[in-house]
C-alpha positions as protocol buffer text, in pm:
chain_id: "A"
residue {
  index: 1
  type: MET
  ca { x: 20023 y: 29241 z: 28241 }
}
residue {
  index: 2
  type: SER
  ca { x: 19709 y: 29424 z: 28151 }
}
residue {
  index: 3
  type: SER
  ca { x: 19486 y: 29320 z: 27866 }
}
residue {
  index: 4
  type: LEU
  ca { x: 19501 y: 29675 z: 27732 }
}
residue {
  index: 5
  type: ILE
  ca { x: 19880 y: 29664 z: 27697 }
}
residue {
  index: 6
  type: GLN
  ca { x: 19858 y: 29332 z: 27514 }
}
residue {
  index: 7
  type: HIS
  ca { x: 19586 y: 29470 z: 27289 }
}
residue {
  index: 8
  type: VAL
  ca { x: 19785 y: 29784 z: 27206 }
}
residue {
  index: 9
  type: ARG
  ca { x: 20078 y: 29564 z: 27100 }
}
residue {
  index: 10
  type: LEU
  ca { x: 19857 y: 29414 z: 26830 }
}
residue {
  index: 11
  type: HIS
  ca { x: 19835 y: 29762 z: 26675 }
}
residue {
  index: 12
  type: THR
  ca { x: 20193 y: 29877 z: 26735 }
}
residue {
  index: 13
  type: GLY
  ca { x: 20357 y: 29554 z: 26625 }
}
residue {
  index: 14
  type: GLU
  ca { x: 20567 y: 29542 z: 26941 }
}
residue {
  index: 15
  type: LYS
  ca { x: 20677 y: 29185 z: 27010 }
}
residue {
  index: 16
  type: PRO
  ca { x: 20883 y: 29179 z: 27330 }
}
residue {
  index: 17
  type: TYR
  ca { x: 20881 y: 28800 z: 27375 }
}
residue {
  index: 18
  type: GLU
  ca { x: 21154 y: 28666 z: 27148 }
}
residue {
  index: 19
  type: CYS
  ca { x: 21245 y: 28304 z: 27095 }
}
residue {
  index: 20
  type: ASN
  ca { x: 21606 y: 28232 z: 27189 }
}
residue {
  index: 21
  type: GLU
  ca { x: 21620 y: 27938 z: 26953 }
}
residue {
  index: 22
  type: GLU
  ca { x: 21734 y: 27970 z: 26591 }
}
residue {
  index: 23
  type: CYS
  ca { x: 21386 y: 28041 z: 26456 }
}
residue {
  index: 24
  type: GLY
  ca { x: 21389 y: 28407 z: 26562 }
}
residue {
  index: 25
  type: LYS
  ca { x: 21014 y: 28434 z: 26612 }
}
residue {
  index: 26
  type: ALA
  ca { x: 20873 y: 28699 z: 26844 }
}
residue {
  index: 27
  type: PHE
  ca { x: 20535 y: 28738 z: 27011 }
}
residue {
  index: 28
  type: THR
  ca { x: 20313 y: 29010 z: 27156 }
}
residue {
  index: 29
  type: GLN
  ca { x: 20182 y: 28794 z: 27439 }
}
residue {
  index: 30
  type: PRO
  ca { x: 20365 y: 28566 z: 27684 }
}
residue {
  index: 31
  type: ALA
  ca { x: 20109 y: 28286 z: 27642 }
}
residue {
  index: 32
  type: ASN
  ca { x: 20176 y: 28271 z: 27268 }
}
residue {
  index: 33
  type: PHE
  ca { x: 20549 y: 28262 z: 27335 }
}
residue {
  index: 34
  type: LEU
  ca { x: 20506 y: 27977 z: 27584 }
}
residue {
  index: 35
  type: GLN
  ca { x: 20299 y: 27780 z: 27336 }
}
residue {
  index: 36
  type: HIS
  ca { x: 20562 y: 27835 z: 27065 }
}
residue {
  index: 37
  type: SER
  ca { x: 20851 y: 27736 z: 27293 }
}
residue {
  index: 38
  type: ARG
  ca { x: 20701 y: 27389 z: 27329 }
}
residue {
  index: 39
  type: ILE
  ca { x: 20791 y: 27324 z: 26965 }
}
residue {
  index: 40
  type: HIS
  ca { x: 21160 y: 27347 z: 27055 }
}
residue {
  index: 41
  type: THR
  ca { x: 21136 y: 27154 z: 27381 }
}
residue {
  index: 42
  type: GLU
  ca { x: 20897 y: 26898 z: 27231 }
}
residue {
  index: 43
  type: GLU
  ca { x: 20686 y: 26934 z: 27545 }
}
residue {
  index: 44
  type: LYS
  ca { x: 20332 y: 26811 z: 27475 }
}
residue {
  index: 45
  type: PRO
  ca { x: 20135 y: 26857 z: 27797 }
}
residue {
  index: 46
  type: PHE
  ca { x: 19787 y: 26812 z: 27651 }
}
residue {
  index: 47
  type: GLU
  ca { x: 19694 y: 26445 z: 27612 }
}
residue {
  index: 48
  type: CYS
  ca { x: 19393 y: 26280 z: 27450 }
}
residue {
  index: 49
  type: THR
  ca { x: 19197 y: 26077 z: 27704 }
}
residue {
  index: 50
  type: VAL
  ca { x: 19091 y: 25832 z: 27433 }
}
residue {
  index: 51
  type: CYS
  ca { x: 19412 y: 25741 z: 27250 }
}
residue {
  index: 52
  type: GLU
  ca { x: 19680 y: 25914 z: 27463 }
}
residue {
  index: 53
  type: LYS
  ca { x: 19817 y: 26118 z: 27170 }
}
residue {
  index: 54
  type: ALA
  ca { x: 19979 y: 26436 z: 27304 }
}
residue {
  index: 55
  type: PHE
  ca { x: 19974 y: 26794 z: 27174 }
}
residue {
  index: 56
  type: TYR
  ca { x: 20156 y: 27125 z: 27219 }
}
residue {
  index: 57
  type: ASP
  ca { x: 19839 y: 27326 z: 27283 }
}
residue {
  index: 58
  type: THR
  ca { x: 19475 y: 27287 z: 27380 }
}
residue {
  index: 59
  type: PHE
  ca { x: 19350 y: 27400 z: 27039 }
}
residue {
  index: 60
  type: ALA
  ca { x: 19520 y: 27105 z: 26870 }
}
residue {
  index: 61
  type: LEU
  ca { x: 19380 y: 26868 z: 27133 }
}
residue {
  index: 62
  type: VAL
  ca { x: 19025 y: 27000 z: 27086 }
}
residue {
  index: 63
  type: ARG
  ca { x: 19059 y: 26963 z: 26708 }
}
residue {
  index: 64
  type: HIS
  ca { x: 19193 y: 26609 z: 26754 }
}
residue {
  index: 65
  type: MET
  ca { x: 18912 y: 26510 z: 26991 }
}
residue {
  index: 66
  type: ARG
  ca { x: 18667 y: 26573 z: 26709 }
}
residue {
  index: 67
  type: THR
  ca { x: 18814 y: 26270 z: 26529 }
}
residue {
  index: 68
  type: HIS
  ca { x: 18682 y: 26059 z: 26816 }
}
residue {
  index: 69
  type: THR
  ca { x: 18348 y: 26235 z: 26865 }
}
residue {
  index: 70
  type: GLY
  ca { x: 18266 y: 26298 z: 26499 }
}
residue {
  index: 71
  type: HIS
  ca { x: 18171 y: 26657 z: 26585 }
}
residue {
  index: 72
  type: LYS
  ca { x: 18186 y: 26878 z: 26273 }
}
residue {
  index: 73
  type: PRO
  ca { x: 18097 y: 27235 z: 26374 }
}
residue {
  index: 74
  type: PHE
  ca { x: 18189 y: 27403 z: 26045 }
}
residue {
  index: 75
  type: GLU
  ca { x: 17915 y: 27385 z: 25781 }
}
residue {
  index: 76
  type: CYS
  ca { x: 17928 y: 27514 z: 25424 }
}
residue {
  index: 77
  type: SER
  ca { x: 17628 y: 27738 z: 25357 }
}
residue {
  index: 78
  type: ASP
  ca { x: 17638 y: 27650 z: 24986 }
}
residue {
  index: 79
  type: CYS
  ca { x: 17635 y: 27270 z: 24996 }
}
residue {
  index: 80
  type: GLU
  ca { x: 17582 y: 27191 z: 25368 }
}
residue {
  index: 81
  type: LYS
  ca { x: 17896 y: 26976 z: 25384 }
}
residue {
  index: 82
  type: THR
  ca { x: 18042 y: 26977 z: 25736 }
}
residue {
  index: 83
  type: PHE
  ca { x: 18400 y: 26983 z: 25862 }
}
residue {
  index: 84
  type: SER
  ca { x: 18571 y: 26909 z: 26191 }
}
residue {
  index: 85
  type: ASP
  ca { x: 18827 y: 27188 z: 26156 }
}
residue {
  index: 86
  type: ASN
  ca { x: 18822 y: 27543 z: 26027 }
}
residue {
  index: 87
  type: SER
  ca { x: 19119 y: 27505 z: 25792 }
}
residue {
  index: 88
  type: SER
  ca { x: 18952 y: 27222 z: 25598 }
}
residue {
  index: 89
  type: PHE
  ca { x: 18633 y: 27425 z: 25586 }
}
residue {
  index: 90
  type: LEU
  ca { x: 18812 y: 27732 z: 25449 }
}
residue {
  index: 91
  type: GLN
  ca { x: 18992 y: 27520 z: 25189 }
}
residue {
  index: 92
  type: HIS
  ca { x: 18655 y: 27377 z: 25081 }
}
residue {
  index: 93
  type: ARG
  ca { x: 18499 y: 27725 z: 25056 }
}
residue {
  index: 94
  type: LYS
  ca { x: 18744 y: 27809 z: 24776 }
}
residue {
  index: 95
  type: ILE
  ca { x: 18560 y: 27575 z: 24539 }
}
residue {
  index: 96
  type: HIS
  ca { x: 18235 y: 27775 z: 24562 }
}
C-alpha cells in the first residue's frame, strides 16, 4: 500500500482495518491495526534485554528501557526538570 493512500486516509477519516473483537476500533493503517490486535491476543513480542519484561509495541519497550538507562530526553524549558516519557512531561507542563 502506498504511503500516499495511507496519508489521504488521515484526512478522509477512512478506517478500513476494523477489529473483529468486541472493542470495535478501526484503523487507517495496517501496522496500527496489528499493534492494536496484540492487546486482544496478549502477544508481547518486544522484550527488555535487562529484565525480560515484554511489551506490545516497540514504543513501550523504548520508554521502558529508559528506566534502566536513566535517559530523560524531555526537558521543561521553564524549570529544566527532565522526564523519561512525553506524557509525564506534558502533564508537568500544565503547572507552568
